[in-house]
C-alpha positions as CSV (number, residue, x, y, z in Angstrom):
1,M,0.0,0.0,0.0
2,A,1.3,3.5,-0.9
3,Q,2.8,5.4,2.0
4,K,1.4,8.9,2.3
5,L,4.1,11.5,2.9
6,P,3.5,13.0,6.4
7,L,4.2,16.5,5.2
8,H,1.0,16.4,3.1
9,E,-1.2,16.3,6.1
10,N,-1.8,20.0,5.9
11,Y,-2.4,19.9,2.1
12,I,-6.0,20.0,0.8
13,F,-7.0,17.7,-2.0
14,A,-10.6,18.5,-2.7
15,R,-12.9,16.0,-4.5
16,N,-14.1,18.8,-6.8
17,G,-10.6,19.2,-8.2
18,F,-9.1,22.1,-6.2
19,F,-5.8,21.5,-4.4
20,S,-3.7,23.7,-2.1
21,D,-0.4,23.2,-0.3
22,D,0.2,23.8,3.4
23,T,0.6,27.5,2.8
24,G,-2.9,27.7,1.3
25,A,-1.5,28.4,-2.2
26,P,-3.4,26.6,-5.1
27,V,-1.4,23.8,-6.7
28,V,-1.9,21.2,-9.4
29,L,-0.3,17.7,-9.7
30,F,1.8,16.8,-12.7
31,G,3.7,13.7,-13.7
32,V,7.4,14.5,-14.3
33,R,7.4,13.0,-17.9
34,E,4.0,14.6,-18.6
35,F,5.1,18.1,-17.7
36,D,8.4,17.6,-19.6
37,L,6.4,16.7,-22.7
38,F,3.9,19.6,-22.2
39,W,6.7,22.1,-21.8
40,G,8.6,20.7,-24.7
41,Y,5.6,21.1,-27.0
42,L,4.7,24.6,-25.7
43,D,8.3,25.8,-26.2
44,T,8.3,24.7,-29.9
45,L,5.2,26.7,-30.7
46,F,7.0,30.0,-30.2
47,E,9.6,31.6,-32.4
48,S,12.1,32.0,-29.6
49,P,13.1,29.7,-26.7
50,M,10.9,30.0,-23.6
51,G,13.1,28.2,-21.0
52,R,14.0,31.3,-19.0
53,K,10.4,32.3,-18.9
54,L,9.6,29.1,-16.9
55,I,12.6,29.7,-14.6
56,Y,11.4,33.2,-13.7
57,A,7.8,32.1,-13.4
58,A,8.9,29.5,-10.8
59,T,11.0,32.1,-9.0
60,D,8.4,34.8,-8.8
61,A,5.6,32.4,-7.8
62,E,7.6,30.8,-5.0
63,E,9.0,34.1,-3.8
64,L,5.5,35.6,-3.5
65,I,4.3,32.6,-1.4
66,L,7.4,32.6,0.9
67,S,7.1,36.4,1.5
68,T,3.5,36.2,2.6
69,C,3.6,32.9,4.7
70,A,4.4,33.4,8.4
71,E,6.0,30.0,8.6
72,F,8.9,31.1,6.3
73,Q,9.6,34.6,7.6
74,I,13.3,35.1,8.3
75,P,13.8,35.8,12.1
76,R,15.7,38.9,13.0
77,F,18.3,37.2,15.3
78,F,18.0,33.4,15.6
79,G,16.1,30.6,14.0
80,G,17.5,30.7,10.5
81,K,18.3,27.0,10.7
82,K,14.7,26.1,11.2
83,I,13.6,28.1,8.2
84,R,16.2,26.2,6.1
85,E,14.9,22.9,7.3
86,R,11.3,23.9,6.5
87,L,12.3,24.9,3.0
88,Q,14.2,21.6,2.5
89,N,11.1,19.7,3.7
90,R,9.0,21.8,1.3
91,W,11.2,20.6,-1.6
92,V,10.5,17.0,-0.8
93,A,6.8,17.4,0.0
94,M,6.2,19.3,-3.3
95,G,8.1,16.6,-5.2
96,W,10.8,19.0,-6.5
97,G,13.9,17.0,-5.6
98,R,16.4,18.0,-2.9
99,L,18.3,21.3,-2.5
100,S,21.6,21.3,-0.6
101,N,22.1,23.4,2.6
102,Q,24.4,25.8,0.6
103,N,21.8,26.1,-2.2
104,D,24.5,25.1,-4.7
105,L,23.3,21.6,-5.7
106,I,19.9,20.2,-6.7
107,T,19.7,16.4,-6.7
108,M,16.8,14.4,-8.4
109,P,15.2,17.5,-9.9
110,C,11.6,17.1,-11.1
111,H,12.3,19.4,-14.1
112,D,15.5,21.3,-14.8
113,A,14.2,24.8,-15.5
114,W,11.4,24.6,-12.8
115,S,13.8,23.4,-10.1
116,V,16.4,26.0,-10.9
117,G,13.9,28.8,-10.7
118,L,12.7,27.5,-7.3
119,A,16.3,27.3,-6.0
120,L,16.9,31.0,-7.0
121,A,13.7,31.9,-5.1
122,H,14.9,30.1,-1.9
123,K,18.4,31.6,-2.2
124,E,17.1,35.1,-2.4
125,H,14.5,34.5,0.4
126,L,17.2,33.2,2.8
127,T,19.7,35.9,2.1
128,Q,17.2,38.7,1.5
129,Q,19.1,39.9,-1.6
130,R,19.2,39.5,-5.3
131,W,21.5,37.1,-7.1
132,T,22.6,36.3,-10.6
133,M,22.5,32.6,-11.2
134,N,24.3,30.2,-13.6
135,W,23.7,26.5,-13.6
136,N,25.2,23.4,-15.1
137,Q,23.3,20.1,-15.4
138,R,25.9,17.4,-14.9
139,S,23.3,14.7,-15.3
140,S,19.5,14.1,-15.1
141,E,20.0,13.8,-11.3
142,H,22.4,16.6,-10.5
143,I,22.3,20.4,-11.2
144,D,25.2,22.6,-10.0
145,L,24.3,26.2,-9.1
146,H,26.5,29.2,-9.1
147,F,25.5,32.6,-7.6
148,E,26.9,36.1,-7.8
149,A,25.4,38.9,-5.7
150,K,23.6,41.7,-7.3
151,V,23.6,45.4,-6.2
152,A,19.8,45.6,-6.7
153,S,17.7,45.5,-3.6
154,L,15.0,42.8,-2.9
155,A,11.9,44.4,-4.3
156,S,8.5,42.8,-3.7
157,V,7.2,40.5,-6.5
158,Q,3.9,41.6,-7.9
159,T,0.8,39.4,-8.0
160,P,0.4,38.3,-11.7
161,R,-2.5,39.6,-13.6
162,P,-5.1,36.9,-14.3
163,L,-6.1,36.6,-18.0
164,N,-9.6,36.6,-19.1
165,W,-9.8,32.8,-19.4
166,G,-12.9,31.9,-17.3
167,T,-10.6,30.8,-14.5
168,A,-12.3,29.5,-11.4
169,D,-11.9,31.8,-8.4
170,S,-9.0,30.9,-6.0
171,S,-11.4,31.0,-3.0
172,V,-13.6,28.3,-4.5
173,S,-15.1,26.1,-1.8
174,V,-13.8,22.6,-1.0
175,S,-16.2,19.8,-1.7
176,G,-15.1,16.8,0.3
177,V,-11.5,15.6,0.6
178,L,-9.6,12.9,-1.3
179,D,-7.4,10.3,0.3
180,L,-4.8,10.9,-2.4
181,E,-2.2,8.1,-2.3
182,L,1.3,9.4,-2.8
183,D,4.2,6.9,-2.6
184,A,7.0,8.6,-0.7
185,R,10.7,8.9,-1.7
186,S,13.5,10.7,-0.1
187,Y,13.4,13.3,-2.9
188,G,9.6,13.4,-3.5
189,F,6.9,11.0,-4.4
190,F,5.2,8.8,-7.0
191,H,1.5,9.1,-7.9
192,G,0.5,5.8,-9.5
193,Q,3.4,4.6,-11.6
194,Q,4.8,8.0,-12.3
195,R,7.1,10.3,-10.4
196,S,5.0,13.5,-9.8
197,F,5.2,16.9,-8.3
198,F,3.1,19.9,-7.4
199,M,3.2,23.2,-9.3
200,H,1.8,26.6,-8.2
201,V,-1.2,27.7,-10.1
202,S,0.2,31.3,-9.7
203,A,3.4,30.2,-11.6
204,F,1.2,29.6,-14.7
205,H,-0.2,33.1,-14.4
206,H,3.3,34.6,-14.2
207,L,4.2,32.5,-17.2
208,Y,1.2,33.5,-19.2
209,N,1.8,37.2,-18.6
210,A,5.4,36.7,-19.9
211,L,4.3,34.7,-23.0
212,I,1.2,36.7,-24.1
213,G,1.8,38.5,-27.4
214,R,5.0,36.7,-28.2
215,P,5.1,35.6,-31.8
216,L,4.1,32.0,-32.6
217,R,5.5,30.0,-35.5
218,D,3.5,30.4,-38.6
219,Q,1.8,27.8,-40.8
220,Q,0.7,25.5,-38.0
221,A,-2.3,23.4,-38.9
222,W,-3.4,22.9,-35.3
223,K,-4.5,26.5,-35.2
224,K,-7.5,25.6,-37.4
225,E,-8.7,23.1,-34.9
226,W,-9.2,25.5,-32.0
227,F,-11.9,28.2,-32.0
228,I,-11.8,30.5,-28.9
229,D,-14.8,32.8,-28.2
230,G,-13.9,35.4,-25.6
231,G,-10.8,37.3,-24.6
232,S,-8.5,39.4,-26.7
233,T,-6.8,38.1,-29.8
234,N,-3.5,37.6,-28.0
235,E,-5.2,35.9,-25.1
236,S,-7.1,33.5,-27.4
237,A,-3.9,32.7,-29.3
238,L,-2.1,31.8,-26.0
239,F,-5.0,29.8,-24.7
240,S,-5.1,27.6,-27.8
241,S,-1.3,27.2,-27.7
242,V,-1.4,26.0,-24.1
243,A,-4.4,23.7,-24.8
244,H,-2.7,22.3,-27.8
245,A,0.5,21.5,-25.9
246,A,-1.5,19.8,-23.2
247,R,-3.3,17.8,-25.8
248,M,-0.1,16.7,-27.5
249,S,1.5,15.7,-24.2
250,F,-1.6,13.5,-23.6
251,R,-1.1,11.9,-27.0
252,Q,2.3,10.6,-25.9
253,S,0.9,9.0,-22.8
254,E,-0.2,5.3,-22.6
255,V,-3.5,6.1,-20.8
256,S,-6.4,4.0,-21.9
257,I,-9.7,5.8,-22.5
258,F,-12.7,3.5,-23.0
259,L,-16.2,4.9,-23.4
260,Q,-19.4,2.9,-24.1
261,Q,-21.9,5.4,-22.7
262,S,-21.8,9.1,-21.6
263,S,-21.8,8.1,-17.9
264,D,-18.4,6.5,-18.4
265,W,-16.9,10.0,-18.5
266,T,-17.5,10.6,-14.8
267,E,-14.8,8.2,-13.6
268,L,-12.3,9.3,-16.3
269,L,-12.8,13.0,-15.5
270,N,-12.2,12.3,-11.8
271,L,-9.1,10.2,-12.3
272,H,-7.3,12.4,-14.9
273,L,-8.5,15.9,-14.0
274,S,-10.2,16.4,-10.6
275,H,-7.8,14.0,-8.7
276,R,-4.9,16.1,-9.9
277,G,-6.2,19.5,-9.0
278,L,-7.3,20.5,-12.5
279,G,-10.9,21.3,-11.5
280,D,-14.4,20.1,-11.9
281,V,-15.8,19.1,-15.3
282,V,-19.5,18.4,-16.2
283,V,-20.7,16.6,-19.3
284,N,-23.6,18.7,-20.7
285,S,-24.1,16.6,-23.8
286,S,-22.4,13.6,-25.6
287,I,-22.1,12.1,-29.0
288,L,-22.7,8.8,-27.3
289,D,-26.2,9.9,-26.5
290,G,-27.0,10.8,-30.1
291,D,-26.1,14.4,-29.8
292,L,-24.2,16.2,-32.6
293,S,-21.4,17.1,-30.3
294,T,-19.9,16.5,-26.8
295,E,-20.0,19.5,-24.6
296,F,-18.1,20.0,-21.3
297,S,-18.6,22.7,-18.7
298,I,-15.2,23.3,-17.1
299,H,-14.6,24.9,-13.7
300,S,-10.8,25.1,-13.4
301,R,-8.0,27.3,-12.2
302,L,-6.1,26.3,-15.3
303,P,-8.8,25.9,-17.9
304,A,-6.5,25.9,-21.0
305,I,-4.6,22.9,-19.7
306,T,-7.8,21.1,-18.7
307,C,-9.3,21.8,-22.2
308,G,-6.2,20.3,-23.9
309,L,-6.3,17.2,-21.8
310,L,-10.0,16.8,-22.4
311,A,-9.5,17.1,-26.1
312,G,-6.8,14.4,-25.9
313,M,-9.0,12.1,-23.9
314,F,-11.9,12.6,-26.4
315,E,-9.6,11.9,-29.4
316,R,-8.3,8.7,-27.9
317,A,-11.8,7.5,-27.0
318,H,-13.3,8.2,-30.4
319,G,-10.2,7.6,-32.6
320,Q,-10.7,10.8,-34.5
321,H,-9.3,14.4,-34.4
322,P,-12.0,16.7,-33.1
323,L,-12.6,20.4,-33.7
324,M,-12.5,22.3,-30.4
325,N,-14.9,25.2,-29.8
326,V,-14.2,27.0,-26.5
327,T,-16.5,29.7,-25.1
328,I,-14.9,31.7,-22.2
329,L,-17.4,32.9,-19.6
330,A,-16.8,34.8,-16.4
331,T,-15.8,31.9,-14.0
332,N,-15.9,28.8,-16.3
333,V,-15.3,27.6,-19.8
334,V,-17.6,25.6,-22.1
335,M,-15.9,23.4,-24.7
336,T,-17.8,21.7,-27.5
337,L,-16.1,18.9,-29.4
338,T,-17.3,17.9,-32.9
339,F,-15.9,15.9,-35.8
340,P,-14.9,17.7,-39.0
341,T,-17.3,17.4,-41.8
342,V,-16.2,16.0,-45.1
343,D,-17.6,17.5,-48.3
344,Y,-17.8,15.0,-51.1
345,E,-17.8,16.5,-54.6
346,V,-20.6,15.0,-56.6
347,K,-19.9,14.8,-60.4
348,T,-22.8,14.8,-62.8
């Protein structure tokens, strides 16, 4: 039986798909390989590399959490050792790997860029000053970090601006609690058969603000499959890019999706979305019931990722590429999936 990591006792895993860590910050659960695929696909959609954007998103999100959580406040005189221990425990509980006492080595990182960004946030929080960081990945299990002090003072990180994506409110109520089984390791945990880790929802908001408006590569056929109703042109383009990357990462998985009737969606949505902190999804209509399309109502803190995974699940279940129509509302998203029509030319 899976051993639940004791440090997760103060985490909240709600049945309706809304997770938070022991600081109260909203989080989502990703498999290590899954996120690596997702980020790889998203990165290729843009004309310029996005790696540093992820590093800074991790740094800003973690710094904002540490600066506002009483448990991590740096004492004026004594007690710094306890803060370091709490931060090291946080690395393991969140599944990020292990960070050395000197903040100069990451072992067993869950993702190179993400872990490096977190290490920078912890270095700056402990020293209360800014640093320039260089890093060298010796292997998949070791990352060396090198820091040089900056003259700049430690200014407060600003809360990221949420995009008009029908994102569920962060104060959404908890509906029941899951007994989420996480198999503990010295450097993190496994969820099912895959090493997994928690990511801040706010990190995605920092990332989205950094990516919005950046040029995408031209002549990409997938753009014709997504129709986004709501939000600005730039926001819609970014929404479809994130959703497409999530869909493509699901394509690379070996997850089985079997549907015989519309009610079969319930267990699948719970397992692959709600039980990972990706929100609550309701099936409004289904092709399996004779409807012309399958429609989902999505209440999620990360609706673009949820939409992409849903599209991938639908595609695997029906064995055909769908067209995705997304309507962005105030606090939720409605996605309608249909099959492309084929026009046959009739010769007389």
